[in-house]
N, C-alpha and C positions, 0 to 999 in steps of 0.2 A: 547498467542502471536497472532498476526493478521496477516495473509497471504497477500501476496503482497508488494507493497510499503508502506515504513512506514505511518503513520498518522503524520502530522505535528500540531503541537499543541503550540499555544501561552499561555501562563500565566501569567496574570496584578498583580503582588503582589509577593515580593519575601519573606516572612515572611513564618511562620510556615505554613499556610493553601498552600501556593503557591508551597512550596518545598515539602510537601506531597505529592500535586498532580504533581509534575513534576516527583518525583521518582516513584510513583505509575504507571504514564503512559508511562516511561521509561521501567517500568519491563515490559509492555505488546509490546514493540518494538517501541513506539513512537518515533517520533523525537521533542524534547522538549526543547523550549527556554523562561525563565523565566526573566519577567522585571520590576523592583523594583525602584518605583520613588526616595528613598532616594539615596544620594551618599556617605553619610558617614558612620563612623562604627556605629554598632547597640550599644544600651544601654546595657551594660554588669551587671547592676545592677538591671535587670528586677524580675517580682514577682515569687514567689515559685508557684510549680504546683504538685497536686496530681498525682502519676503514675497512669496511666488508662491502663488496655489491648488493646485497640484499636489502642494505639499509641506504645506500643511493639509490637505488633503483627505486625503492619506495616514494623517498622526498623527490624526486624527480617525477615520478609520474603525477604527482598532486601538488607539483609547482609550488615546492617549498623555496625557503630563500637558500641562497649557498652556504653549504654546510662549512664552518671553519674548519682548516686542518693545517697540520705542519707536513713536512716530507723529509725524506731522506733518502740518498742514492746508494748506500751501502750499508752491508751488516758488517760488525766488526766483533770479532771473538777475541777476547782476552784471556790471558791465565792468570792466576792468584799470585803469581812472583813478579808481576808486572811488565813492563814492555809494552809497544803499540800493537802487539796483537796481529792478526790476518784480518784483512777485510775481502769482501764478495759482492761484486755489484748487484743490487737487489732494491730498486726504488719501491718505498714504501709511504703510503699516507697513515698519519694520523690522527685523532682528535680526541675530545673529553667529553665525560659524560654531561657535562654542565653544556658543552657546545651543542650536544646534541639534543638536549633539552630544551635549550632555548631557542633551537630551530623547530621542534616540533610545536612547542607553543605558538611561537609565529604562526603556524601553520593550520593550528586548532583555534577555532573561535575562544576567545576569553570567557564568554559568558555562558558557555557549556561547560566550562571546567570550573567545578564548585571543590574548593579544599575546605578542609575541616569536617569532612561531611564523610565518613565511614559507612561503607553496607557491612551490617551487622548480621544480616541473616537474607537467603533468599527461601522461597517456596515455589514450587513449580505447580503449574496447573496444566490442564489441557492442551493449551494452545498459547500460553503466555507464562511470564514469570513476574512474581511480586519479590521487590527487594526491600528492606527495611534498612533505611538510610538515617544515620544519625542528625539528627535536627530537622530532618525532612518528611518521615513518616513513611508510608507504605508508597512505593512507587510500580506502577506497573509498565511491563515491556513486553516486546515480543521476543526478546535476546537480552541474555547478560552476559557480559564478558568477564570474568575472575583475573585481572592483572594487578595482583594485589601482592605479588613480589614473591622470593624465594622460600621466605616463611608463611606462605599464604594461610590463613585462616579460612577461606573458602575452600583451598583444597583440602584441609584436614576434617572440614565438616563432611565433604563429599567422599574422602579416601582418608579415613582415621589411622590406617595402618601403614601408610606411606608418609614415611619421615627422611630429612637428609641423611645421608650416610657418611659421616667424616672419613676422608679418604689418608690420613696419615700426617698432614703435612698443612703447614699454614702458609700465605702472604704476606710478608710485611711489604708495605707499602709507604710511598711519599713522595709530594711534590715539593719544589722550590722554585720560586719565581726567578727567572732569567737575571733580572737585576739585581737579586740579592747572592746570585751564584758568584765565586770567583771565575776571574778572566781564562784561568786556566782549565776550570771544569767545561765552561762554555765552549772555549775552543777544540778541546779534547773530544768531547762528545757530540758535538753539532754534527749535523748532515749523516747521522749515521744512526741503526737501530744496532744498540751493544749487547752482546752477552758475554756472560764469565760465570762457568761452573765454579761452585764453591769447593773447596779443600775436601769438606766433609760430606759433601753430595749437595744434591740442590744447586740451584742457580740463579742467577741475579739477569735483570735485563734494564735497561733505559733507552729513553726515547724522549722528544721533545714534543709538548702538546700545547694548544692554544691557552692564555694566561686567561687573567681576569677578564669577566665579560666575554670570554671565547675570541679575545684578541689573538690572532696568530702573527702579529708583527713581529718581527726580529727586535730582540730588545725587550720584548713584554711578553713574550712565552714561559711557560715552566718545564722545568725537567722532571719526568715522571719515571720513577722506578719501582720495582717490584722484584723481592727476593723470596724465593720458595725454599721452606726449612721444613724439616721433618720436626715432629713434635710428637711424642709421646703424652699419656696422660700427665704425667707429671710438669712436662713443659709447658703445655696444652694449658694448664691450669694456672702455671706463672705468666704464661703471655697473656692470659684473659684477665687477669686481675688488675684492676685499674689502680690509680694512685692514691682512692681512698679504702682500699682494700676490698673491694666490691668484686665478685666473679662474675665476669660477664658470659653468655651463653654461646656466639657464634663470632662474635666481633669485638675488638676492642676501639672504641670510636675516637677519633682524630682529637688529640688533647686531651686524654685519658691516662697516658702512660706514665707510670712512675718515673722519678729520675734516675731510681737504682736501676729500672729495666731500660731506660735510653742508654743508659751506661754500658749497662752490659751489651746491648746492640752493638753500638760503637765498637767495642772491644772486639765482640765477634767478627764484626766486618773488619776489622784491620787484621784478623786472623786468617780470614775464610776468602777474601776477594780481593781483585786487583786494587791497589792503593788507592788510586782516582776513584773507583767506587765506594771504598771505604771511607774518602772524604766526602765524597757525596751524602753518602749516610748520616756523617757527624755533621754536615752543614743543614740537614733538612730539620726542620721545626715540625713539631708534630706529626710523627711518623704513625700508623695505625697497623693494626693486624686483622687478617679475616682468616678462619678457618676454610680450606677447601673441602666441599662436599659435592656428593651425588646424588640425584633426586631424578627418578623416571617412574613414571605414571603406566598405568596399564588402559587409561581411557579419559579423555578429557572431555565429551559431551557427557552431562547429565542432565536430559531432558531439554530445555532452552538455556541450559548454562553450559559456558564452555571455559575452561581453563587455558591461558595463555602466555607466551613468555616464561618467565621464571616460575610462575606458579603452575607451571605444566612440568617443565624440565629444567632443572639446575645444570649447567654445564661448567666444567672446570676453563679457567680461564686462559689454560695455553692452548685453547681452540680458538681462541679471539672470535667467538661466536655467539655470546649470550644476548649482545643487542642484535647482532643479524637475525638471531634466530626470533626476536619478538618482531622484527619489520618480515620475516618469512612468514610467521603466524598468520599477521597481520594481512597479508597479501593473499596467503591462500583462504583464508576465510572469506574476504571480500569479494575474489574471483569466483569461489564455489557458490556463495550465496547469489551473486549475480545471475550463473548460469541457473539455478535453481529456482528462479522468479519467486512467487509466493510461497513456495513448499521450502521453508526454513528448516525443517527437520533433514530433508535431503541434501540440503546444503551443508549444514552442521555434519553430517555422517560423512561427507566427500573430502570435508577439511579436515576433519578428524582423522582421517586414513592417512592423509600426507602429512599433518602435522606429528603424527606418534611414527610414522617413516624417519622424518628428520630428527625429530628430537633424539631416539634411539640411537640414530648413527651417530650422531654428535656426541652424547653421552659415551659411546663406546670409544670414540676417536679420542675425546677427552682423557678417558682410563687408560688408551695405549700410551697416549703421551705422556701422564704422569708416570707408567711403570718404566718409561724409558728415560725419563727424567732420575727416577728415583735411584737409579745405579748408576747415575753420569758421576765421573771423577774428572777431574782436570786432564785434559787431555784427551776426553770421550766426550764430544759435544752433546748434552741434552737436547738441545735444538737444532733443527734444520737449518 
């Protein structure tokens, strides 16, 4: 805790990174308001996430409700030609974006999370920062956390030459409710973290996650899959063009894929991956695609503004580290501000050093995993 009047903190971005920051800073006695640009409800069919210690430690420290999780006992490695594959004992826990978000929302005060209120600009003053907030005017605080996502407008404001770098491949993603999947799919895939290298390179992975409302009860879960696939400029253009002919920049949202592209994806799955995984792809409603990018920043602190989470570093999903990194950034910030007392600038400087080390290490690790994956063929595992 910091002695004296509480620090006043503004957080730009009300997703996982912003809420982690808000919770960690309230934990040291700060007065925190989180502003989120989106007005509507969140997408409740978000991607699956492998549970990591940084996240669970933050939740436990701040007495959050139990995070809904699923689990498995083994990893299974399949070949495209079929068969039951090889198994390796390796217990793992999984969750979903929705489950994490709902848990964080249950921990952070509802009256301090303001939706439909984007932070549009910031101005540093000698001992504080002023944020321009949509519909709220100018808000003065001791510190502003920019947790406004992978395409962070605030990062562009301070680092205009730092942009996401395309890694040369995409992630096709999909989920299907357990109740809508065939008994054959559920039986084959349950209790395992399943991998399959594709014939032409890349790989697919599958695991169960909590279902609607973060329900992890058997019968109400979802099967979550990711298929990493190379995509040059021509392929990328096709993958990101929606059913109305509009080309998207970095991802094709759920429900926007054309019927022709859906058919092509199913045909590719039939040739490239294990038959059970091809069946899973064909059974999945509303698959979507995301480009894989890297972002690394040279600094995260700009006066009284700090970049946090994906606004600072964007890491590849192979690391299973994006959510854990947001939790780590928030914990490091809270701990160092508490140690610095009223010397906010010293606390920010100490937190920045740790944040940069961890972020750069995770980006490098993701690139190494991606390069290992890029040369993978059946019989040579892309993943450990």
